C-alpha positions in Angstrom: 106.9 100.1 146.6 104.5 99.6 143.7 102.9 96.2 143.4 104.5 94.2 140.6 102.2 93.1 137.8 101.6 89.3 137.9 101.6 89.1 134.1 103.5 90.5 131.2 101.4 93.3 129.7 100.2 92.7 126.1 101.1 95.9 124.3 100.1 94.9 120.8 97.3 92.3 121.3 93.6 92.7 120.9 91.4 94.2 123.5 90.0 90.8 124.5 93.6 89.5 125.2 94.4 92.5 127.4 91.2 91.9 129.4 92.1 88.2 129.8 95.8 89.1 130.7 97.2 87.0 127.9 101.0 87.1 128.2 101.9 86.7 124.5 100.1 87.7 121.3 100.7 84.1 120.1 98.1 82.9 122.7 95.3 84.9 121.1 92.7 82.5 119.9 90.1 84.9 118.7 91.3 85.5 115.1 93.8 83.3 113.4 94.9 86.0 110.9 97.7 88.5 111.5 97.5 90.7 114.5 97.1 93.9 112.5 93.5 92.8 111.8 92.6 93.6 115.4 91.3 97.0 116.2 93.4 99.0 118.7 92.1 101.7 120.9 94.2 104.3 119.2 94.1 105.8 115.8 95.8 103.7 113.1 99.5 104.5 112.5 100.3 105.4 109.0 103.4 103.1 108.9 101.1 100.0 108.9 99.6 101.1 105.6 101.0 100.9 102.1 98.7 103.7 100.9 99.7 107.3 101.3 98.1 109.0 104.2 98.1 112.6 105.4 100.7 113.3 108.0 99.4 112.5 111.5 100.2 116.0 112.9 98.2 117.6 110.0 95.2 115.3 110.7 95.2 116.1 114.4 95.7 119.9 114.0 93.0 120.4 111.4 89.3 119.7 111.5 87.7 117.1 109.3 86.9 118.3 105.8 83.3 119.1 105.0 83.1 116.2 102.6 83.2 113.7 105.5 79.9 115.0 107.0 77.8 112.0 105.8 80.0 109.5 107.6 80.2 111.5 110.8 76.7 110.0 111.6 78.5 106.8 112.5 80.9 108.5 114.8 78.6 108.7 117.9 79.5 107.4 121.3 79.4 103.7 121.8 77.0 102.3 124.3 78.2 98.8 125.0 77.5 97.1 128.3 80.4 95.4 130.2 81.0 91.8 129.2 80.0 89.5 132.1 79.9 86.2 130.3 82.5 83.9 128.8 84.0 85.0 125.5 82.2 83.5 122.4 84.1 81.2 120.1 86.8 82.8 117.9 85.9 84.3 114.5 86.8 82.0 111.7 86.8 82.5 107.9 83.3 80.8 107.6 81.8 83.3 110.0 83.6 86.2 108.2 82.0 85.2 104.9 78.5 84.6 106.1 77.3 88.2 105.6 78.4 87.9 101.9 75.2 86.0 101.1 73.2 89.0 102.4 75.0 91.4 100.0 74.9 89.4 96.8 72.1 89.3 94.2 73.8 86.8 91.9 77.0 84.9 91.3 78.9 87.9 89.8 78.3 90.2 92.7 79.0 87.4 95.2 82.5 87.0 93.8 83.1 90.8 94.2 82.1 90.7 97.9 83.6 87.3 98.7 86.9 87.4 96.7 87.8 90.8 95.2 86.9 92.8 98.2 88.9 90.5 100.5 91.8 90.7 98.1 91.7 94.4 98.3 91.4 94.2 102.1 94.6 92.1 102.4 96.5 95.3 101.2 94.5 97.6 103.5 94.0 96.9 107.2 91.4 99.6 107.3 89.2 97.8 104.8 89.8 94.6 106.7 88.5 96.4 109.8 85.4 97.3 107.9 84.8 93.7 106.9 85.4 92.5 110.5 83.0 95.2 111.8 80.2 94.1 109.6 81.0 90.4 110.3 80.9 91.0 114.1 77.7 93.0 113.8 76.2 90.2 111.8 77.0 87.8 114.6 75.6 90.3 117.1 72.3 90.3 115.2 72.2 86.5 114.7 73.8 85.0 117.9 72.0 84.5 121.2 71.1 87.7 123.2 73.6 86.7 125.9 76.5 87.2 123.4 75.1 90.3 121.6 77.0 92.9 123.7 80.3 91.1 123.1 80.0 91.0 119.3 78.6 94.6 119.2 81.5 95.8 121.3 83.9 94.1 118.9 82.0 95.6 115.9 82.2 99.2 117.2 85.9 98.8 117.8 86.5 97.7 114.2 84.1 100.4 113.0 86.1 103.1 114.7 89.3 102.0 112.9 87.6 101.7 109.5 85.7 105.0 109.8 88.8 107.0 110.6 90.4 105.8 107.4 87.3 106.4 105.4 86.8 110.0 106.5 90.4 111.1 106.1 90.7 109.7 102.5 87.7 111.4 101.0 89.7 114.5 100.0 92.4 112.4 98.2 90.4 110.2 95.9 92.6 108.5 93.3 92.0 105.5 91.0 94.2 103.4 93.2 91.9 104.1 96.2 88.6 103.8 94.3 87.9 100.1 95.2 89.1 100.5 98.8 86.8 103.6 99.3 83.9 102.1 97.5 84.0 98.9 99.5 84.5 100.7 102.8 81.7 103.2 102.2 79.3 100.4 101.2 80.2 98.5 104.4 79.5 101.7 106.4 75.9 101.9 105.0 75.3 98.2 105.9 76.6 98.8 109.4 74.3 101.8 109.8 71.3 99.7 109.0 72.3 96.9 111.4 73.7 98.8 114.3 70.4 100.3 115.5 68.8 96.8 115.6 70.8 95.7 118.6 69.6 95.9 122.1 72.9 97.5 123.0 72.3 100.7 121.0 69.8 103.2 122.4 68.8 104.3 118.8 65.9 102.4 117.4 64.7 102.0 113.8 62.4 104.8 112.7 62.0 107.6 110.2 64.7 109.9 111.7 67.2 107.0 111.9 66.4 106.1 108.3 67.0 109.7 107.2 70.4 109.5 108.8 71.2 106.3 106.8 70.2 108.1 103.6 72.4 111.0 104.5 75.2 108.5 105.0 74.5 107.2 101.5 75.3 110.6 100.1 78.9 109.7 101.0 78.7 106.6 98.8 77.3 108.7 96.0 80.2 111.1 96.4 82.8 108.3 96.1 81.2 106.5 93.2 80.7 109.7 91.3 84.4 110.6 91.6 85.6 107.2 90.5 82.7 105.8 88.5 84.6 105.4 85.2 87.5 103.6 86.9 85.2 101.3 88.9 83.2 100.4 85.8 86.4 99.1 84.2 87.5 97.2 87.4 86.5 93.9 88.8 84.0 95.8 90.9 81.9 96.5 87.7 79.2 94.0 88.5 78.1 96.1 91.4 77.0 98.8 89.0 75.2 96.6 86.6 72.1 95.3 88.4 70.6 93.8 85.2 67.0 92.6 84.8 65.9 89.6 86.9 63.7 87.0 85.2 61.2 87.3 88.0 58.2 89.5 87.2 57.0 92.1 89.6 53.5 91.3 90.9 50.7 93.3 89.2 49.5 95.0 92.4 53.0 96.3 93.1 53.3 97.6 89.5 49.9 99.3 89.8 51.0 101.0 93.1 54.2 102.3 91.4 52.1 103.5 88.4 49.9 105.3 90.8 52.9 107.2 92.2 53.7 108.3 88.7 50.1 109.4 88.1 50.1 111.5 91.3 53.4 113.1 90.4 52.5 114.1 86.8 48.8 115.1 87.4 48.9 117.0 90.6 52.4 118.3 91.3 52.7 122.0 90.3 56.4 122.3 91.1 58.5 121.4 88.1 61.6 120.8 90.1 59.7 118.6 92.5 58.2 116.7 89.6 61.6 115.9 88.2 63.0 114.9 91.6 60.1 112.6 92.4 60.1 111.1 88.9 63.8 110.2 89.4 63.3 108.4 92.7 60.1 106.6 91.4 62.0 105.4 88.3 64.9 104.2 90.4 62.5 102.3 92.7 60.8 100.7 89.7 64.1 99.7 88.0 65.2 97.8 91.2 61.8 96.4 92.2 62.2 93.1 90.5 65.3 92.3 92.6 63.1 92.5 95.7 61.2 89.4 94.5 64.1 87.6 92.8 66.3 87.8 95.9 64.1 89.1 98.8 66.9 89.2 101.3 69.4 90.9 99.0 70.4 94.5 99.7 70.1 95.4 96.1 67.0 97.5 96.4 67.2 98.5 100.1 70.8 99.9 99.8 70.8 100.6 96.0 67.8 102.9 96.0 69.0 104.7 99.1 72.3 105.4 97.3 70.6 106.6 94.1 68.1 109.1 95.5 69.1 112.8 95.0 69.7 115.2 97.9 66.6 117.2 96.9 64.5 114.2 97.8 66.2 114.0 101.2 65.3 117.6 101.8 61.7 116.9 101.0 61.7 114.1 103.5 63.2 116.3 106.2 60.5 118.9 105.5 58.0 116.0 105.8 56.4 116.7 102.4 53.4 114.3 102.2 54.3 112.9 98.7 57.9 112.2 99.8 56.5 110.3 102.7 54.1 108.4 100.4 57.0 107.3 98.3 59.0 106.4 101.4 56.1 104.3 102.5 56.5 102.2 99.4 60.2 101.9 100.2 59.2 100.6 103.6 57.2 97.8 101.9 60.4 96.7 100.1 62.3 96.8 103.3 59.7 94.6 104.8 60.1 92.1 102.0 63.8 91.9 103.0 63.1 91.4 106.7 64.7 88.0 106.5 68.0 89.8 106.2 69.2 90.4 109.8 70.4 93.9 108.9 66.8 95.0 108.0 64.4 93.0 110.3 61.7 95.4 111.5 63.0 98.5 109.7 60.0 98.7 107.3 57.4 98.2 110.0 58.9 100.8 112.3 59.4 103.5 109.7 55.9 103.1 108.2 54.4 103.6 111.7 56.3 106.9 112.0 55.0 107.9 108.5 51.4 107.1 109.4 51.7 109.5 112.4 52.7 112.3 110.0 50.3 111.8 107.1 46.8 113.3 107.0 44.1 110.6 106.5 43.4 111.9 103.0 46.8 110.5 101.9 46.3 107.0 103.4 44.5 105.6 100.3 47.6 106.3 98.3 49.7 103.9 100.4 47.3 100.9 100.4 49.9 98.4 99.1 52.6 99.3 101.8 50.0 99.1 104.6 48.7 95.7 103.4 52.2 94.3 102.8 53.4 95.3 106.3 50.4 95.2 108.5 48.1 92.8 106.6 44.5 93.2 105.4 43.2 93.6 109.0 44.6 97.1 109.5 41.9 99.5 110.7 39.3 100.0 107.9 38.7 103.6 108.9 42.0 104.6 107.3 40.5 103.7 103.9 37.1 105.3 104.4 36.0 107.9 101.9 37.5 109.0 98.6 41.1 110.0 98.3 41.4 113.8 98.2 43.3 115.7 95.6 46.9 115.8 96.9 48.3 119.2 97.9 52.1 119.0 97.5 52.6 122.3 99.3 51.5 121.0 102.6 
């Protein structure tokens, strides 16, 4: 005769409740909101959503559309360790909103992330899962190491639910879905930056990992491109109007960006390459003031990654020296934002990878990034001699 279970199985509760053998969902003290906010271990059922979804049988019988490729980078196997410590205190609304300060550059954008996005999420469990994933990841990055695996495990569960909805809505973009998709894709980019900073994940910050984040940003470009006119007329419009901060960019930073323009116009013999590089340098310059007005804001770090064209990503993957030089400058801005727990040592780690790939003749062209990240005491031999004329075909 089978042994009778000593408790009533929780069929609809959260994963933590099932592990703790809670008898009723009402006993769940991890989240005070409705139970649909919790990630299940199955794919979301379309009946819980008000938005139109493809029939489940069609989704399961067909492969994912090619347009979801950027977001497939987040769909790797989770590597969470078993939880062997008491469960941390429950998520509350204050903790859920803490990450908003890391997104916002001013009062207008703070309202978008703190109010309008949450309003949208109240109608979409998948978007709420995205918010909870980033919130749990934020706690994993800021709480004591003993609690990191718990919060990261929670974050990956929420991420799986949100990513499923994101990937399977890309082929059916409508004005009604624009804000939902824009918000969810932006959260996916932030998650990609933060997830590799935990001790739980085997992937570490570096040039290859950053290239993957940039590929992920192509998905955001795809969404904003399809729904740009609608989003500009919605209450999400402040996200697309960065404005001009009153803080001036330091002279040495301006001079370093000017030098990039000089190298591009004077020595690049490839017209297509010149246009591509000019576009990414201009985008970096237009956002540079935000790095000094709000150093921990994601405006430049995420905004520039979303703006760069696919041709630039191809140059990076080919390890073109000038693309790496521009990327080194991006590392300096990432380093300025290291107070944001989603960035931390990204700039330092990526620049080290770049230095391993660049010939010494290119080092004088990245003096500001090196001094900003490593300090003035970095080996003097890297600066010895005159800078050679760049060869963009290397």
